[in-house]
C-alpha positions in Angstrom: -24.9 3.2 -4.3 -24.6 5.7 -7.7 -20.9 4.3 -9.6 -19.8 7.7 -10.7 -17.9 6.5 -14.4 -14.4 7.8 -14.9 -12.4 8.0 -17.8 -11.1 4.2 -17.9 -7.7 3.5 -16.8 -6.6 6.9 -15.6 -4.6 6.7 -12.3 -4.1 7.8 -9.4 -2.6 7.0 -5.9 -2.4 7.4 -1.7 0.9 7.4 0.5 1.2 6.9 3.9 4.4 7.9 4.9 6.3 7.3 8.6 6.6 11.3 10.4 9.9 10.6 12.1 12.4 12.3 14.4 15.8 12.8 13.0 17.7 13.1 16.2 15.7 9.8 17.6 15.1 7.9 14.5 11.5 7.2 16.5 8.3 7.7 15.5 6.8 11.0 16.2 3.1 12.2 17.5 3.4 15.2 15.2 1.3 14.4 12.0 -1.3 17.2 13.2 1.3 20.3 12.9 2.9 19.1 10.0 -1.0 18.4 8.5 -1.6 22.1 9.8 1.6 24.0 8.7 1.2 22.0 4.5 -2.2 23.3 4.7 -1.0 26.9 4.3 0.9 25.7 0.9 0.1 25.8 -2.3 -0.8 22.2 -2.6 -2.0 21.6 1.1 -5.5 19.7 -0.7 -3.1 17.3 -1.5 -2.2 16.3 2.1 -4.1 14.1 4.7 -4.6 13.1 8.2 -4.5 9.4 9.4 -6.5 8.1 12.9 -2.3 8.6 14.2 -0.2 11.3 14.4 2.8 9.4 13.2 1.4 9.5 9.8 1.0 11.9 6.7 -1.1 11.0 4.2 0.1 12.3 0.0 -3.1 12.1 -2.4 -2.0 12.5 -6.2 -4.2 13.7 -8.4 -6.0 11.7 -11.2 -3.5 11.1 -14.0 -3.4 10.2 -17.9 0.5 8.9 -17.3 2.8 7.2 -14.9 5.3 10.5 -16.0 3.1 13.1 -15.0 2.1 11.3 -11.9 6.0 10.8 -11.1 6.7 14.7 -11.3 3.4 15.2 -9.1 4.5 13.0 -6.6 8.1 13.7 -6.4 6.9 17.4 -5.9 4.7 16.5 -3.2 7.1 14.6 -1.5 9.6 17.3 -1.7 7.0 20.0 -0.2 6.2 17.8 2.6 9.7 17.2 3.4 10.6 20.9 3.3 7.6 21.5 5.8 8.7 18.7 7.9 12.4 19.8 8.2 11.2 22.9 9.3 9.3 21.8 12.1 12.7 19.1 13.2 10.9 16.3 11.4 11.7 13.9 8.9 9.7 11.5 6.3 10.4 8.4 5.6 8.7 5.2 3.3 8.4 1.7 4.5 5.1 -0.4 5.5 6.5 -0.5 9.7 8.6 1.2 12.0 11.1 -1.1 13.9 9.9 0.7 17.1 6.3 0.9 16.7 4.4 -0.1 19.7 0.8 0.6 19.9 0.2 1.7 23.0 2.9 4.6 22.0 0.9 6.1 19.2 -1.9 9.2 19.6 -4.7 9.7 17.9 -5.3 12.3 15.4 -7.7 15.2 16.6 -9.9 14.2 13.7 -13.8 13.5 14.0 -13.0 10.3 11.9 -10.4 9.5 14.7 -12.4 9.3 17.5 -15.2 7.0 15.6 -12.8 4.9 15.0 -11.2 4.4 18.4 -14.9 4.1 19.9 -15.6 1.3 17.3 -12.4 -1.0 17.6 -10.7 0.3 20.7 -6.7 -0.1 20.8 -6.8 -1.5 16.8 -6.6 1.6 15.2 -3.0 2.5 17.2 -1.7 -1.2 16.6 -2.7 -0.3 12.4 -0.5 2.4 12.8 1.2 0.7 9.7 2.0 2.8 6.5 0.5 1.4 2.8 -0.2 2.8 -0.8 -3.3 2.6 -2.4 -3.8 2.8 -6.2 -7.0 3.9 -8.2 -7.4 2.7 -11.7 -10.9 4.3 -13.5 -13.2 2.5 -14.6 -15.9 2.9 -16.8 -19.1 1.5 -15.0 -19.7 -0.2 -12.3 -19.9 -3.7 -13.9 -16.4 -3.2 -15.3 -15.6 -2.2 -12.2 -16.7 -5.4 -10.6 -15.2 -7.5 -13.3 -11.4 -5.8 -12.9 -11.6 -5.8 -9.2 -12.2 -9.5 -8.9 -9.4 -9.8 -11.5 -6.7 -7.9 -8.8 -8.1 -9.2 -5.7 -7.4 -13.0 -7.1 -3.4 -11.2 -7.8 -3.7 -9.4 -4.4 -0.4 -12.3 -2.8 1.6 -10.6 -6.1 1.1 -7.3 -5.1 2.0 -8.0 -1.3 5.6 -9.5 -2.4 6.1 -6.9 -5.0 5.9 -3.9 -2.4 7.0 -6.1 0.9 8.9 -3.7 2.8 7.5 -4.1 6.3 10.3 -7.1 8.2 10.4 -5.1 11.3 8.0 -4.6 14.3 8.3 -4.2 18.1 12.0 -4.0 18.4 12.1 -7.5 16.6 12.4 -8.9 12.9 9.1 -10.3 12.4 10.4 -13.3 10.1 7.8 -12.1 7.2 8.8 -10.4 4.4 5.5 -8.2 4.9 3.9 -7.9 8.2 1.7 -4.9 8.0 -0.6 -6.7 5.3 -1.9 -9.2 8.3 -2.9 -6.3 10.6 -6.4 -5.9 8.7 -7.1 -9.5 9.3 -8.1 -8.9 12.5 -11.1 -6.5 11.4 -14.8 -8.2 10.9 -14.2 -6.2 7.0 -11.1 -6.7 6.5 -8.7 -8.6 4.7 -9.5 -9.9 1.1 -12.9 -9.1 -0.9 -15.4 -11.4 -1.6 -15.8 -12.5 -5.1 -18.5 -10.4 -6.7 -21.1 -11.7 -8.9 -22.2 -8.2 -10.2 -23.3 -4.7 -8.5 -26.1 -5.7 -6.9 -24.0 -8.5 -5.2 -21.3 -5.5 -4.2 -24.3 -3.3 -2.9 -25.5 -6.2 -0.6 -22.6 -7.1 0.5 -21.5 -3.5 1.9 -25.5 -3.4 3.2 -24.8 -6.3 5.3 -22.0 -4.5 7.2 -23.4 -1.4 8.0 -26.3 -3.3 9.1 -24.2 -5.0 11.7 -23.1 -1.5 12.8 -19.6 -2.2 12.5 -19.5 0.2 9.3 -21.5 3.4 8.2 -19.9 3.5 4.8 -17.7 1.8 2.4 -15.3 3.6 3.7 -15.3 1.8 6.9 -14.7 -1.6 4.6 -10.8 -2.8 4.7 -10.9 -5.5 1.6 -7.5 -5.5 -0.2 -9.3 -4.5 -3.3 -12.8 -2.7 -3.8 -14.7 -0.3 -6.2 -14.9 3.0 -5.2 -18.1 4.6 -6.7 -17.9 8.1 -5.7 -14.6 8.1 -7.4 -15.2 5.9 -10.3 -12.4 3.8 -9.5 -11.2 0.3 -8.2 -9.1 0.8 -5.8 -6.1 -1.8 -4.5 -4.8 -1.2 -0.8 -2.7 -4.2 0.4 1.0 -2.5 -0.8 3.2 -1.7 1.2 4.5 2.0 1.3 7.9 1.4 -1.0 10.8 3.2 0.6 10.9 5.1 -3.0 9.0 7.4 -4.6 9.7 5.9 -8.0 9.1 2.6 -7.0 5.6 3.5 -5.5 4.9 4.9 -8.9 6.3 1.9 -11.1 4.1 -0.1 -9.1 0.7 2.3 -9.5 1.5 1.9 -13.2 2.5 -1.9 -13.1 -1.3 -1.8 -11.0 -2.9 0.4 -14.1 -2.0 -2.2 -17.0 -2.9 -5.3 -15.0 -6.4 -3.9 -14.4 -6.1 -3.1 -18.0 -5.6 -6.6 -19.0 -8.8 -7.5 -17.6 -10.7 -4.7 -18.8 -9.7 -5.3 -21.8 -10.9 -9.2 -21.6 -6.7 -9.9 -21.9 -7.1 -11.8 -18.2 -9.9 -13.0 -17.1 -10.6 -16.3 -13.8 -11.6 -19.3 -15.7 -13.2 -20.5 -12.3 -13.2 -17.3 -9.9 -15.1 -18.8 -7.4 -12.9 -21.4 -6.4 -9.8 -21.7 -5.3 -10.6 -19.7 -2.3 -8.5 -21.6 0.1 -4.9 -21.4 -2.3 -6.1 -17.8 -2.4 -5.9 -17.0 1.4 -2.6 -19.7 1.9 -0.8 -17.7 -0.6 -1.6 -14.2 0.4 0.0 -15.7 4.1 3.2 -17.0 1.7 2.9 -13.2 0.2 3.7 -12.1 3.2 6.2 -14.5 4.7 8.5 -14.5 1.7 8.0 -11.8 -1.0 9.1 -13.0 -4.8 10.5 -15.8 -3.2 7.7 -16.9 -2.0 5.4 -20.2 -4.0 2.1 -18.5 -5.1 -0.9 -19.8 -6.9 -2.0 -18.0 -9.7 -5.5 -18.7 -10.4 -5.6 -17.9 -14.2 -3.5 -20.5 -14.5 -4.4 -23.0 -12.2 -1.2 -23.5 -10.9 1.3 -22.5 -8.0 4.3 -20.9 -9.5 7.6 -18.3 -8.2 6.2 -15.0 -7.2 9.2 -13.3 -8.9 8.2 -16.0 -12.4 4.5 -14.9 -11.9 5.5 -11.1 -11.6 8.0 -11.4 -14.8 5.3 -13.6 -17.2 2.4 -10.6 -16.6 5.3 -8.4 -17.4 6.0 -10.1 -20.6 2.0 -10.2 -21.4 1.9 -6.4 -20.7 4.3 -5.7 -23.0 2.7 -7.5 -25.8 -0.8 -6.6 -25.1 0.2 -2.7 -24.2 -3.0 -1.8 -22.5 -1.5 1.0 -20.9 1.4 2.1 -23.7 1.9 5.4 -22.3 3.9 3.7 -19.3 6.0 1.5 -21.3 9.5 3.2 -19.0 7.7 2.7 -15.6 6.7 -1.2 -16.7 10.5 -1.8 -17.6 11.9 -0.4 -14.4 9.3 -2.5 -12.3 10.4 -5.4 -14.4 14.1 -4.7 -13.8 13.5 -4.2 -10.0 12.3 -7.7 -10.0 15.8 -9.0 -10.2 17.1 -6.9 -8.4 17.1 -6.4 -4.2 13.7 -6.4 -2.6 12.8 -3.9 -0.1 12.3 -6.1 2.6 15.9 -7.5 2.6 17.5 -3.6 1.8 15.5 -2.8 5.6 17.3 -6.1 7.1 20.7 -5.3 4.8 20.5 -2.1 6.2 20.3 -3.1 9.9 22.7 -5.0 9.7 25.5 -2.3 8.7 24.3 0.0 11.8 23.6 -2.8 14.2 26.7 -2.5 17.2 26.2 -6.4 17.0 25.7 -6.5 12.9 22.4 -8.8 13.4 19.2 -8.2 13.4 16.4 -6.7 16.2 15.8 -9.0 18.9 13.3 -7.8 20.8 14.8 -5.7 22.8 15.1 -1.6 22.5 17.7 -1.2 20.1 20.7 0.9 20.4 19.5 4.8 19.8 22.7 6.1 17.3 21.3 2.6 15.1 18.0 3.6 15.0 18.9 7.2 14.5 20.9 6.4 11.2 18.5 3.2 9.6 15.9 6.1 10.0 18.2 8.6 8.2 19.2 6.4 5.6 15.6 5.6 4.8 14.6 9.0 5.0 17.2 9.8 2.2 15.9 7.1 0.0 12.2 8.5 0.1 12.8 11.0 -2.7 15.3 8.4 -5.1 15.3 5.9 -7.8 13.4 2.4 -7.4 
């Protein structure tokens, strides 16, 4: 498996956005028609279909700085919103939809969706959730392995920072981020195993392919994975943020963390230990967001997620592995002290619900759901 080396610490992202009906606030199985219309636009190549039709995926170009990435993603989202509006649709962020039921999802008419349906039955429809993937350029395969190991060790923190999936199936999940729990049901989902070297990575991928459950690396849903055809390391655990600005700030923060690892300023002293702590930490991040008590494997101690994020932000400011992103990193640091997306979603629901309470398992009031969805759609193009 050849690693196509790329310029170190270049940056890109993918955003999965919810396609909804403005009239009802419900997910709309209109992703294929929306994608077809977007293909007729000048930037059509930046949009892709997902397994189910309540999703449209946005794929950014490769960037040197968060500033230009922000400009492009804002423009692409605005373009998608305009085309969606022409079709009586709207787009929003967030990791799950409050009224998402797997049996109501409609598969996309793509070969990929049909393969997933045959292979996994209802699971692709159940996994009709919404995430952000961040790509960071790596100079060679061994660097990609080393950085991927460090980023995997920090995935609980990525989950906490992006937590925006508190609701599912007409109910409050009790979690800040229930979406990252979904990949765990797959035999090739969840945390990436600690990689010894590139040959070890290749052997693990081949093991999955030999079972017939995967045909390529694309079929392996690890939280973090080297992406040899792009020459990147890809981080896959983020909920789709509510706003473009937060998405870009999180991407910049991830890139800076990768920069610390690439430059030898952040390393795992005992990389093959703390497996149990890592699993528990991932769960707690899903449950509690930035208030979670997580395990920092670099320091070898349990810390509050918010404090861990701030300490790493301070290290980024000191070492400046990506000085071009100073403004984005400062904005992400400030957001750590503010209201988290999952808390904002719960507060918004309470303000619109006739009962003033959270979803409790029965179908939500139609007016409340439409107003809630409209408010989230309005946040997508706004600030963090």
